[in-house]
N, CA, C and O atoms as a MOPAC input file, in Angstrom:
PM7 MOZYME 1SCF
protein

 N    -22.49800 1     8.21400 1    36.26700 1
 C    -21.51000 1     9.24300 1    36.05700 1
 C    -21.18300 1     9.36400 1    34.57600 1
 O    -21.05400 1    10.47300 1    34.05700 1
 N    -21.05000 1     8.24400 1    33.89700 1
 C    -20.70200 1     8.27600 1    32.48900 1
 C    -21.83600 1     8.88300 1    31.67400 1
 O    -21.58300 1     9.60700 1    30.71100 1
 N    -23.07800 1     8.60100 1    32.04200 1
 C    -24.22500 1     9.16000 1    31.32000 1
 C    -24.30400 1    10.66700 1    31.49800 1
 O    -24.66800 1    11.38100 1    30.56300 1
 N    -23.97100 1    11.15800 1    32.67800 1
 C    -23.99800 1    12.60300 1    32.91100 1
 C    -22.98300 1    13.31200 1    32.03800 1
 O    -23.27400 1    14.38100 1    31.50000 1
 N    -21.80800 1    12.74600 1    31.88700 1
 C    -20.78400 1    13.35200 1    31.03400 1
 C    -21.20400 1    13.37600 1    29.57800 1
 O    -20.97200 1    14.35800 1    28.87500 1
 N    -21.82200 1    12.29700 1    29.12600 1
 C    -22.30000 1    12.25200 1    27.75000 1
 C    -23.39700 1    13.28700 1    27.55500 1
 O    -23.42300 1    13.98100 1    26.53800 1
 N    -24.29300 1    13.39500 1    28.51100 1
 C    -25.39000 1    14.35300 1    28.40700 1
 C    -24.87700 1    15.78800 1    28.39400 1
 O    -25.35400 1    16.61200 1    27.61400 1
 N    -23.91600 1    16.08600 1    29.24700 1
 C    -23.34500 1    17.44100 1    29.26100 1
 C    -22.65300 1    17.75900 1    27.94600 1
 O    -22.80300 1    18.85900 1    27.41500 1
 N    -21.90400 1    16.81700 1    27.42400 1
 C    -21.23200 1    17.03600 1    26.14800 1
 C    -22.21100 1    17.21600 1    25.00600 1
 O    -22.02500 1    18.08300 1    24.15200 1
 N    -23.24400 1    16.40600 1    24.99000 1
 C    -24.24300 1    16.48200 1    23.91400 1
 C    -24.99000 1    17.81200 1    23.95700 1
 O    -25.13600 1    18.48000 1    22.93300 1
 N    -25.46200 1    18.19400 1    25.14000 1
 C    -26.23400 1    19.42900 1    25.25000 1
 C    -25.36900 1    20.66700 1    25.08300 1
 O    -25.82600 1    21.66300 1    24.52300 1
 N    -24.13600 1    20.62600 1    25.55400 1
 C    -23.23100 1    21.76100 1    25.33900 1
 C    -22.92000 1    21.96000 1    23.87200 1
 O    -22.86800 1    23.09000 1    23.38700 1
 N    -22.71700 1    20.87300 1    23.17300 1
 C    -22.46500 1    20.94600 1    21.73600 1
 C    -23.69100 1    21.46000 1    20.99800 1
 O    -23.56300 1    22.24900 1    20.06100 1
 N    -24.86800 1    21.02600 1    21.40300 1
 C    -26.10100 1    21.50400 1    20.76600 1
 C    -26.28300 1    22.99800 1    20.97600 1
 O    -26.74000 1    23.70500 1    20.07800 1
 N    -25.93200 1    23.47000 1    22.14200 1
 C    -26.04900 1    24.89700 1    22.43000 1
 C    -25.13300 1    25.71900 1    21.53300 1
 O    -25.54300 1    26.74900 1    20.99700 1
 N    -23.90400 1    25.26700 1    21.37100 1
 C    -22.94400 1    25.98400 1    20.52400 1
 C    -23.29200 1    25.81400 1    19.05000 1
 O    -23.24500 1    26.77800 1    18.28500 1
 N    -23.63900 1    24.60000 1    18.65100 1
 C    -23.91700 1    24.32900 1    17.23900 1
 C    -25.19800 1    24.99900 1    16.76400 1
 O    -25.38900 1    25.16100 1    15.55900 1
 N    -26.06400 1    25.38700 1    17.66400 1
 C    -27.28500 1    26.08300 1    17.27800 1
 C    -27.00700 1    27.41700 1    16.60600 1
 O    -27.79300 1    27.86900 1    15.77300 1
 N    -25.90000 1    28.04700 1    16.95900 1
 C    -25.54300 1    29.33800 1    16.37200 1
 C    -24.69200 1    29.20000 1    15.11500 1
 O    -24.43000 1    30.19400 1    14.43900 1
 N    -24.26500 1    28.00600 1    14.79700 1
 C    -23.36700 1    27.80500 1    13.66300 1
 C    -23.95900 1    28.23300 1    12.32100 1
 O    -23.22000 1    28.79600 1    11.51400 1
 N    -25.23800 1    28.00700 1    12.02700 1
 C    -25.76900 1    28.49800 1    10.74900 1
 C    -25.69000 1    30.01800 1    10.61500 1
 O    -25.43400 1    30.53200 1     9.52600 1
 N    -25.90700 1    30.73300 1    11.71000 1
 C    -25.80900 1    32.19400 1    11.66600 1
 C    -24.37000 1    32.64100 1    11.41600 1
 O    -24.11200 1    33.56600 1    10.64600 1
 N    -23.44400 1    31.96300 1    12.08400 1
 C    -22.02600 1    32.29100 1    11.90300 1
 C    -21.59000 1    31.97000 1    10.47900 1
 O    -20.89300 1    32.76600 1     9.85000 1
 N    -21.99500 1    30.81400 1     9.96800 1
 C    -21.61800 1    30.42000 1     8.60600 1
 C    -22.19500 1    31.38300 1     7.57700 1
 O    -21.53200 1    31.70000 1     6.58900 1
 N    -23.41500 1    31.85100 1     7.79400 1
 C    -24.02500 1    32.81100 1     6.86600 1
 C    -23.27900 1    34.13300 1     6.88100 1
 O    -23.05300 1    34.73300 1     5.83000 1
 N    -22.89600 1    34.59000 1     8.06100 1
 C    -22.14700 1    35.84400 1     8.15600 1
 C    -20.78000 1    35.71600 1     7.49200 1
 O    -20.34200 1    36.62400 1     6.78500 1
 N    -20.11100 1    34.59700 1     7.71700 1
 C    -18.79500 1    34.38500 1     7.10600 1
 C    -18.93200 1    34.25700 1     5.59300 1
 O    -18.08800 1    34.75700 1     4.85000 1
 N    -19.98500 1    33.59300 1     5.13100 1
 C    -20.22800 1    33.47100 1     3.68900 1
 C    -20.44300 1    34.84800 1     3.06000 1
 O    -19.94400 1    35.11600 1     1.96700 1
 N    -21.17000 1    35.70600 1     3.73400 1
 C    -21.38500 1    37.06100 1     3.22100 1
 C    -20.10900 1    37.87600 1     3.17500 1
 O    -19.96100 1    38.75300 1     2.32400 1
 N    -19.18300 1    37.59400 1     4.08700 1
 C    -17.94400 1    38.37700 1     4.15400 1
 C    -16.88000 1    37.88000 1     3.18300 1
 O    -16.24800 1    38.69000 1     2.50500 1
 N    -16.66600 1    36.56500 1     3.09900 1
 C    -15.54400 1    36.05900 1     2.29300 1
 C    -15.95000 1    35.07000 1     1.20600 1
 O    -15.10100 1    34.63000 1     0.43000 1
 N    -17.21700 1    34.71600 1     1.13400 1
 C    -17.63900 1    33.78300 1     0.09400 1
 C    -17.69600 1    32.35300 1     0.60200 1
 O    -17.67600 1    32.10100 1     1.80700 1
 N    -17.76600 1    31.42000 1    -0.34300 1
 C    -17.98300 1    30.01600 1    -0.00300 1
 C    -16.83400 1    29.38900 1     0.76700 1
 O    -17.03900 1    28.40200 1     1.47400 1
 N    -15.64100 1    29.93000 1     0.65000 1
 C    -14.48500 1    29.32400 1     1.32300 1
 C    -14.56800 1    29.47100 1     2.85000 1
 O    -14.03000 1    28.63900 1     3.58000 1
 N    -15.23000 1    30.51100 1     3.32800 1
 C    -15.34300 1    30.73800 1     4.77300 1
 C    -16.05400 1    29.61200 1     5.50400 1
 O    -15.48000 1    29.01700 1     6.41700 1
 N    -17.30600 1    29.30000 1     5.12000 1
 C    -17.98800 1    28.18200 1     5.78600 1
 C    -17.27000 1    26.84800 1     5.58500 1
 O    -17.27900 1    25.99600 1     6.47300 1
 N    -16.65000 1    26.66900 1     4.41900 1
 C    -15.90600 1    25.42600 1     4.18300 1
 C    -14.76200 1    25.29600 1     5.18100 1
 O    -14.53100 1    24.21300 1     5.71800 1
 N    -14.05300 1    26.37800 1     5.43200 1
 C    -12.95100 1    26.34600 1     6.40300 1
 C    -13.46100 1    26.12500 1     7.82300 1
 O    -12.82200 1    25.43100 1     8.61400 1
 N    -14.60500 1    26.71200 1     8.14300 1
 C    -15.18500 1    26.49700 1     9.47400 1
 C    -15.47500 1    25.01400 1     9.69000 1
 O    -15.09200 1    24.44200 1    10.71000 1
 N    -16.15300 1    24.39700 1     8.72400 1
 C    -16.52600 1    22.99300 1     8.89000 1
 C    -15.32100 1    22.06600 1     8.81100 1
 O    -15.29800 1    21.02600 1     9.47000 1
 N    -14.32700 1    22.42400 1     8.02000 1
 C    -13.09800 1    21.61900 1     7.99000 1
 C    -12.38400 1    21.69200 1     9.33200 1
 O    -11.89100 1    20.67700 1     9.82500 1
 N    -12.32200 1    22.87600 1     9.92700 1
 C    -11.65000 1    23.00700 1    11.22300 1
 C    -12.41100 1    22.25100 1    12.30800 1
 O    -11.79400 1    21.65800 1    13.19200 1
 N    -13.73600 1    22.26400 1    12.25400 1
 C    -14.51200 1    21.48600 1    13.22100 1
 C    -14.27300 1    19.98900 1    13.05800 1
 O    -14.23700 1    19.25100 1    14.04300 1
 N    -14.11200 1    19.54600 1    11.82500 1
 C    -13.79300 1    18.14300 1    11.58000 1
 C    -12.43200 1    17.76100 1    12.12600 1
 O    -12.26300 1    16.67500 1    12.68200 1
 N    -11.45800 1    18.65000 1    11.97000 1
 C    -10.11200 1    18.38700 1    12.49700 1
 C    -10.14600 1    18.32400 1    14.02300 1
 O     -9.54000 1    17.43600 1    14.62300 1
 N    -10.85200 1    19.26100 1    14.65000 1
 C    -10.95300 1    19.26500 1    16.11100 1
 C    -11.63200 1    17.98200 1    16.60000 1
 O    -11.18500 1    17.38200 1    17.57700 1
 N    -12.69500 1    17.56400 1    15.93500 1
 C    -13.39100 1    16.32900 1    16.32200 1
 C    -12.49700 1    15.11000 1    16.17200 1
 O    -12.50500 1    14.22200 1    17.02500 1
 N    -11.72700 1    15.06300 1    15.09500 1
 C    -10.82100 1    13.93500 1    14.87500 1
 C     -9.74100 1    13.88200 1    15.94000 1
 O     -9.43900 1    12.81000 1    16.46600 1
 N     -9.15700 1    15.02400 1    16.26200 1
 C     -8.11100 1    15.07500 1    17.29100 1
 C     -8.68000 1    14.65200 1    18.64400 1
 O     -8.04800 1    13.88600 1    19.37100 1
 N     -9.86800 1    15.14800 1    18.98200 1
 C    -10.48300 1    14.75900 1    20.25800 1
 C    -10.78200 1    13.26600 1    20.29700 1
 O    -10.57700 1    12.62000 1    21.32500 1
 N    -11.25900 1    12.71900 1    19.20200 1
 C    -11.52700 1    11.28500 1    19.14800 1
 C    -10.27100 1    10.45400 1    19.29200 1
 O    -10.29100 1     9.40900 1    19.94300 1
 N     -9.17500 1    10.90000 1    18.69400 1
 C     -7.91500 1    10.16500 1    18.79900 1
 C     -7.29500 1    10.27600 1    20.18700 1
 O     -6.56100 1     9.38000 1    20.60600 1
 N     -7.57500 1    11.35200 1    20.90200 1
 C     -7.01200 1    11.54700 1    22.23900 1
 C     -7.80200 1    10.81700 1    23.32600 1
 O     -7.31900 1    10.67500 1    24.45000 1
 N     -8.99600 1    10.35800 1    23.00600 1
 C     -9.83400 1     9.69300 1    23.99300 1
 C     -9.29100 1     8.29800 1    24.28600 1
 O     -9.03400 1     7.51400 1    23.37200 1
 N     -9.12000 1     8.00100 1    25.57600 1
 C     -8.62600 1     6.68500 1    25.97000 1
 C     -9.76900 1     5.68800 1    26.00900 1
 O    -10.90800 1     6.04500 1    26.31100 1
 N     -9.46200 1     4.45200 1    25.70600 1
 C    -10.43600 1     3.37300 1    25.81500 1
 C    -10.28800 1     2.74500 1    27.18900 1
 O     -9.23700 1     2.18800 1    27.50900 1
 N    -11.32100 1     2.82900 1    27.99600 1
 C    -11.25500 1     2.29000 1    29.35300 1
 C    -12.25500 1     1.17100 1    29.58700 1
 O    -12.28400 1     0.59700 1    30.67500 1
 N    -13.05900 1     0.85200 1    28.61300 1
 C    -14.13400 1    -0.12200 1    28.82500 1
 C    -13.62500 1    -1.49400 1    29.27500 1
 O    -14.14400 1    -2.00400 1    30.26800 1
 N    -12.65300 1    -2.12400 1    28.62200 1
 C    -12.25700 1    -3.46200 1    29.07900 1
 C    -11.70100 1    -3.47200 1    30.49700 1
 O    -12.01400 1    -4.37700 1    31.27000 1
 N    -10.89900 1    -2.50300 1    30.84900 1
 C    -10.30100 1    -2.47300 1    32.18300 1
 C    -11.37600 1    -2.26000 1    33.24400 1
 O    -11.35100 1    -2.90900 1    34.29000 1
 N    -12.29800 1    -1.37700 1    32.99000 1
 C    -13.33200 1    -1.08700 1    33.97500 1
 C    -14.28800 1    -2.26600 1    34.13900 1
 O    -14.71100 1    -2.56400 1    35.25600 1
 N    -14.62800 1    -2.92700 1    33.06300 1
 C    -15.51700 1    -4.07700 1    33.17100 1
 C    -14.83900 1    -5.21600 1    33.91300 1
 O    -15.48000 1    -5.92100 1    34.69200 1
 N    -13.55500 1    -5.39800 1    33.67800 1
 C    -12.82100 1    -6.45900 1    34.35700 1
 C    -12.79900 1    -6.19400 1    35.85800 1
 O    -13.04800 1    -7.10500 1    36.64700 1
 N    -12.50600 1    -4.96300 1    36.26300 1
 C    -12.46700 1    -4.62700 1    37.68700 1
 C    -13.84800 1    -4.74500 1    38.32000 1
 O    -13.96100 1    -5.18400 1    39.46400 1
 N    -14.88900 1    -4.36600 1    37.60500 1
 C    -16.24200 1    -4.46400 1    38.15000 1
 C    -16.62000 1    -5.92500 1    38.37300 1
 O    -17.27100 1    -6.25100 1    39.36500 1
 N    -16.22100 1    -6.79600 1    37.47000 1
 C    -16.50300 1    -8.21700 1    37.62300 1
 C    -15.79600 1    -8.80400 1    38.82900 1
 O    -16.36600 1    -9.63500 1    39.53600 1
 N    -14.57200 1    -8.38900 1    39.07300 1
 C    -13.83600 1    -8.87700 1    40.24200 1
 C    -14.49400 1    -8.40500 1    41.52300 1
 O    -14.61100 1    -9.17900 1    42.47200 1
 N    -14.92200 1    -7.16500 1    41.57200 1
 C    -15.57000 1    -6.63900 1    42.76500 1
 C    -16.87800 1    -7.37500 1    43.03000 1
 O    -17.23500 1    -7.61900 1    44.18200 1
 N    -17.58000 1    -7.72200 1    41.98200 1
 C    -18.82900 1    -8.43600 1    42.13000 1
 C    -18.59900 1    -9.83800 1    42.69000 1
 O    -19.33700 1   -10.29300 1    43.56400 1
 N    -17.57100 1   -10.51900 1    42.18300 1
 C    -17.27200 1   -11.86500 1    42.67000 1
 C    -16.85100 1   -11.83900 1    44.12900 1
 O    -17.26100 1   -12.71100 1    44.89600 1
 N    -16.05400 1   -10.87600 1    44.53000 1
 C    -15.59400 1   -10.84400 1    45.91600 1
 C    -16.72500 1   -10.48000 1    46.86200 1
 O    -16.73300 1   -10.95600 1    47.99700 1
 N    -17.68500 1    -9.65600 1    46.44400 1
 C    -18.77700 1    -9.30900 1    47.35400 1
 C    -19.70500 1   -10.49800 1    47.57500 1
 O    -20.23200 1   -10.65600 1    48.67600 1
 N    -19.92200 1   -11.33500 1    46.56800 1
 C    -20.75600 1   -12.51400 1    46.73800 1
 C    -20.01800 1   -13.62700 1    47.47100 1
 O    -20.65600 1   -14.49900 1    48.06100 1
 N    -18.72200 1   -13.61500 1    47.44600 1
 C    -17.95500 1   -14.66700 1    48.11000 1
 C    -18.08300 1   -14.57600 1    49.62500 1
 O    -17.89700 1   -15.58100 1    50.31200 1
 N    -18.39100 1   -13.41400 1    50.16000 1
 C    -18.49900 1   -13.23800 1    51.60200 1
 C    -19.83700 1   -13.72100 1    52.16200 1
 O    -19.96500 1   -13.91000 1    53.37200 1
 N    -20.82800 1   -13.92200 1    51.30300 1
 C    -22.15000 1   -14.33200 1    51.77300 1
 C    -22.20200 1   -15.84700 1    51.97800 1
 O    -21.58400 1   -16.59700 1    51.22200 1
 N    -22.93400 1   -16.29600 1    52.99500 1
 C    -23.05100 1   -17.74500 1    53.21000 1
 C    -23.92100 1   -18.37900 1    52.12900 1
 O    -24.83700 1   -17.75000 1    51.60000 1
 N    -23.62400 1   -19.61300 1    51.81900 1
 C    -24.37400 1   -20.34900 1    50.80500 1
 C    -25.49400 1   -21.10700 1    51.49700 1
 O    -25.25300 1   -21.82400 1    52.46800 1
 N    -26.71900 1   -20.95200 1    51.00500 1
 C    -27.85300 1   -21.69000 1    51.56400 1
 C    -28.17700 1   -22.85700 1    50.65200 1
 O    -27.90900 1   -22.82000 1    49.45100 1
 N    -28.75400 1   -23.89000 1    51.23700 1
 C    -29.01500 1   -25.09500 1    50.45200 1
 C    -30.40100 1   -25.11600 1    49.83200 1
 O    -30.65700 1   -25.95400 1    48.96800 1
 N    -31.29400 1   -24.24500 1    50.22800 1
 C    -32.63400 1   -24.27300 1    49.64800 1
 C    -32.89800 1   -23.00800 1    48.82200 1
 O    -32.46200 1   -21.90700 1    49.15800 1
 N    -33.62000 1   -23.22000 1    47.74400 1
 C    -33.93300 1   -22.11400 1    46.83800 1
 C    -35.21200 1   -21.42300 1    47.28400 1
 O    -36.05000 1   -22.01300 1    47.96500 1
 N    -35.34100 1   -20.21500 1    46.90500 1
 C    -36.54600 1   -19.44700 1    47.27700 1
 C    -37.57100 1   -19.57700 1    46.19700 1
 O    -38.65800 1   -19.01100 1    46.30600 1

């Protein structure tokens, strides 16, 4: 599930970012060098805000997964001979 979300985000961003050079060129032709600079600065601000809003869930999820793993093996009988 986590890989699918990363893949969707990566490919969606690539789809949108593919048109960015055309947009930057058009804005540069209209207002000069400040236009593309403002575009890229705003994208940096949006990326920073999104990064700061992202919650860290890795330690909690790994801890819960380890507990589930221990409890599932605890129900199995222990055999005395190795395979």
